[in-house]
C-alpha positions in Angstrom: 246.0 65.9 215.9 244.5 67.8 212.7 244.0 70.8 213.0 240.4 73.1 212.3 240.3 74.7 209.1 239.2 78.0 208.6 235.5 77.9 208.0 234.6 78.9 204.2 232.1 80.8 205.6 234.2 83.1 207.9 236.6 83.2 205.3 234.6 84.8 202.8 232.9 86.7 205.5 236.2 88.5 205.4 237.1 88.8 201.8 235.5 92.2 201.7 237.4 93.5 204.1 240.8 91.7 202.7 239.4 93.3 199.2 238.8 96.4 200.7 242.4 96.5 202.7 244.0 95.8 199.3 243.6 99.2 198.4 246.7 101.8 199.3 244.7 104.3 199.3 241.4 102.8 201.6 244.3 101.2 203.9 245.9 104.8 204.6 242.3 106.2 205.7 241.8 103.0 207.4 245.0 103.8 209.4 244.5 107.7 210.0 241.4 107.0 211.6 242.6 104.4 213.6 245.3 106.5 214.5 242.9 110.1 214.9 240.1 108.7 215.6 236.5 110.3 213.9 237.2 112.6 211.5 235.5 114.2 208.9 236.2 114.3 205.0 238.1 118.1 205.0 240.5 116.6 208.2 240.9 113.4 206.1 242.0 115.3 202.2 244.0 117.6 204.2 248.1 117.0 203.0 246.9 114.9 200.4 246.8 114.4 196.5 243.3 112.7 196.8 240.2 115.0 196.4 237.3 114.6 198.2 235.2 112.5 196.1 237.7 110.7 195.6 237.6 110.3 199.3 234.3 109.7 200.0 234.0 107.0 197.4 236.9 105.4 199.0 235.3 105.7 202.2 231.9 104.2 201.0 233.6 100.9 199.7 235.3 100.5 203.4 231.8 101.2 204.4 230.2 98.5 202.3 232.8 96.2 203.9 231.7 97.0 207.4 235.2 98.8 208.4 233.7 102.0 208.4 230.8 104.2 209.7 230.0 108.4 209.8 227.4 109.8 212.3 226.8 113.3 211.9 228.6 115.8 214.5 226.8 119.1 214.1 227.1 119.8 210.2 229.6 117.7 210.0 229.8 114.0 208.9 232.4 112.5 211.0 233.7 108.5 209.8 235.1 106.3 212.4 236.9 102.9 212.0 234.5 99.9 213.2 237.1 98.1 215.1 235.0 94.8 215.9 235.6 94.6 211.6 238.6 94.6 212.4 239.0 92.3 214.8 237.1 89.4 212.8 239.4 90.0 210.1 242.8 89.5 212.1 241.2 86.5 213.8 241.0 85.1 210.8 244.2 86.0 209.6 245.7 84.4 212.9 243.5 81.3 212.3 245.3 80.7 208.9 248.8 81.3 210.3 248.2 78.7 212.7 247.5 76.6 210.1 250.4 77.4 208.1 252.9 76.8 210.4 251.3 73.7 212.0 251.4 72.7 207.9 255.2 73.8 208.0 256.0 72.0 210.9 254.4 68.5 209.6 256.4 69.2 206.2 259.5 70.1 208.6 259.3 66.3 210.5 258.9 64.1 207.3 262.0 66.1 206.0 264.0 65.3 209.0 262.9 61.6 209.1 263.7 61.3 205.7 267.3 62.3 205.7 268.0 59.8 208.8 
């Protein structure tokens, strides 16, 4: 039975997520936020080699992709991961992986049939 391909619109919707996570600094920021929960710019720049200005720029790119959001807590602005957006991207990757698994299985079957 042919597998349903990933909907082009769904792939397009997640392209910004994959592009944003393609940058090592942004990927590290998301990992820190996932591991430690909401954090301020001050905490996100601690122990790093990236300036507050650069971290802010990266956070804005992640926000544009829908991966993070910020909110005020007193005088601080805290940044947090939008886990739903990550889950959507994960489902898209899972679907693509499943399609590849089926394609490779069909190829294996063809090769085995030809070798008999």
